[in-house]
Residue, then its C-alpha position, 0 to 999 in steps of 0.5 A: m081662253a084669257k090667254a088667247i084673248a091677250h094673244e089676239c089683242s097683242s097684250n101682255f098676260i099675267s095669270i094669278k091664282g087667288p090662293e097665292l095672294l093670301t098669307m098668314w101675316v096681317g096686311e101682307s095679303e092686301s099688299n100682294v093685291r097692290q103689287v099684282f096691279d102695279k105689275a099689270r099697270g107697268a106691263a100695260p097693255c095687259v090682261l090680268f087673269f085671276d083664277e079661282l076668284d072665289s078664294i079672294a072675292t067672297s061676300r063680305g061680312h061672312s069672314l069668321g076666324d080669319s081676323g077679317v082678312g077676307d073682307r080687307v082683301m076684297n076691299q083692296l081688290l075693289t079699290e084697285m079695280d076702280g083705279v084701273q079705269a084711269k088706264k084703259s089698257l089694263f083688262f081684268i078677267g076672273a074665273t070661278n066655278r062658285p059664282d054664287i059666293l062672289d061679292e055682288a059689289l064685284l059684279r057691278p058696272g065698271r068692274l066685272d060687268q061682263l058675264i061669260y058663261i062657259p057651258l059644257p061642251d056640245q057634240p062637235s066640241r066633244v069630238a074635238i076634245f077626243k081628237a086632242c086627247t088622243r092625238k099622240s095615242p094611236l087608235a084602232k081603225d074601228i073606234n068611232i070618235n063621233f059615237l064616243a062623243d054621243m055617249t059622253e053627253g054632259f061630260s066636261g073636257a076633264d071628264i073626257m080626258e080621264v076616259c082617254q087616259i084610262a084607255a091609254k093606261a089599260a093599253i100600257r098594262e096589257a103591253i107590259a103583261v104581254e112582255e112579261a109573258k114572253k120573257n117567261l116563255m122565251q128566256d133563252q131566245e131572242l125577244n121580239t122588239e115589236d110593240p105587242v099592243p100598237v094601238i088603243t082598241r075598243k076593249h081599252v076604250e070600254e074600260g075607260m067608259a066603264q070608269a067614266r064619271r060626270s064631274v058636273a051634276n045636274h043640280d050644279l048646272e041649274k044653279y049656274e043657270m039661275f045665276r046667269r039669269k040673275f046677272d045677265p038680263a039679256y039672256a034672261a029675257k031671251v030664255i023667258g021669252g020677254k021683250a026688251e023695254k022700248l024707249n018712247w023717244p020724243s019727236q024732233n020738233s018737240a019742246a023737250n028737244i028745243r032750247s033757246p040760245a038764251k036759255e043755254e047761256e043762262d044755264l051755262y053761267s048759272 
């Protein structure tokens, strides 16, 4: 998604995995953070994407056994992000599945102030994922992708991909078994070159569904929901049913809106 944003904005894109910045040498991790931001500034306009942000942006004060390198990297990251404000053509995006351990200073306005929660795919999205995962795998005509999407409620995109991969492997194993059986029966005859298993059948898909599993549990979804309500007041008000506070603006002719020129001049030189 971050790469798509950079493409739509006609900007350069730099992707960094958080653990890549951490080293065993004192001071080198902070230097890596500075080099990444220097490279992004030189490539502006640029979208700087940090994957697995929780590896370098954990809450400060809890770094035990690492000589405080986690706190120093976090401080360097905050310093670089504050310095980005002078150059508006550099955008910082971070992704994590552990938002609860992030340092709250990172989520303050002017830094990572826009929270975007990516939920599990809904039914139309699951249909699209099934089609994308099987676009190079021929399916039998009696396989209903909409039915499979209904049966995979609560599955992530990776979980659906696993179902498709297991089904494809089952078809390959069956094809190999058929070929081996033909070789044993027709040793002195010419073998048939046709594919013995040309499509993925319902039996293969059923094997994939039998081994399918959800990688995101319900308690994890509840944890993400609580975090979203904490750092997204607009969403919390929408879910809880509250209303945004209405401002009582002063009238146009009120004394609070009228200032005499003399008073303005006094304020200017006071």
